[in-house]
C-alpha positions as CSV (number, residue, x, y, z in Angstrom):
1,M,17.8,-9.1,-0.8
2,S,18.4,-12.5,0.6
3,E,16.9,-15.6,-0.9
4,S,15.3,-16.5,2.3
5,A,13.3,-13.2,2.2
6,V,12.0,-13.9,-1.2
7,Q,10.8,-17.4,-0.2
8,R,8.5,-16.1,2.4
9,K,5.0,-17.4,2.3
10,G,2.9,-14.2,2.8
11,S,0.1,-13.9,0.3
12,F,-0.2,-10.9,-2.0
13,V,-3.6,-10.1,-0.5
14,Q,-2.1,-10.0,3.0
15,T,0.7,-7.7,1.6
16,M,-1.8,-5.3,0.0
17,R,-3.6,-5.2,3.4
18,A,-0.3,-4.5,5.3
19,V,0.6,-1.7,2.7
20,A,-2.9,-0.1,3.0
21,W,-2.6,0.1,6.8
22,S,0.8,1.6,6.5
23,F,-0.6,4.3,4.2
24,F,-2.9,5.3,7.0
25,G,-0.1,5.0,9.5
26,I,-2.0,2.9,12.0
27,R,-0.5,-0.4,12.6
28,R,0.1,-2.3,15.9
29,S,3.6,-3.2,16.7
30,A,2.8,-6.9,17.0
31,G,1.1,-6.9,13.5
32,S,4.1,-5.0,12.0
33,Q,6.6,-7.5,13.4
34,Q,4.6,-10.3,12.1
35,D,4.4,-8.8,8.7
36,M,8.2,-8.4,8.6
37,I,8.5,-12.1,9.3
38,Q,5.9,-13.4,6.9
39,L,5.8,-10.9,3.8
40,N,8.0,-11.1,0.8
41,P,9.8,-7.9,0.3
42,L,9.3,-7.8,-3.4
43,H,5.6,-8.1,-2.9
44,V,5.7,-5.1,-0.5
45,V,7.4,-3.0,-3.0
46,I,5.1,-4.0,-5.8
47,A,2.0,-3.3,-3.4
48,G,3.5,0.0,-2.4
49,L,3.7,1.1,-6.0
50,I,0.2,-0.1,-6.7
51,G,-1.1,1.8,-3.6
52,A,0.8,5.0,-4.6
53,A,-0.6,4.9,-8.1
54,V,-4.2,4.3,-6.9
55,F,-3.7,7.2,-4.4
56,V,-2.5,9.6,-7.1
57,A,-5.2,8.6,-9.4
58,A,-7.8,9.1,-6.8
59,L,-6.5,12.6,-6.0
60,L,-6.4,13.4,-9.8
61,M,-10.0,12.4,-10.1
62,L,-11.1,14.4,-7.1
63,V,-9.4,17.5,-8.3
64,S,-10.9,17.0,-11.7
65,W,-14.3,16.7,-10.3
66,V,-14.0,19.7,-8.1
67,V,-12.8,21.9,-11.0
68,S,-15.4,20.7,-13.3
69,S,-18.2,21.1,-10.8
70,G,-17.5,24.8,-10.3
71,V,-17.0,24.4,-6.6
72,A,-13.5,25.8,-6.7
73,A,-14.6,29.0,-8.5
């Protein structure tokens, strides 16, 4: 990772928003290009890991709720 990439000025909130859109798979090309220019790659990796952890936790909670409610019987 180059030092110039780490020095980018994109905020972590902006990074989380970009990662959230990427989880849905809907992002305009212009927005994606702008994100590549502005966002810090380290922040993107961290935001992706946080997003994946939240997604897995939500799935586990949903499965737990369905199993305990008796809907899956």
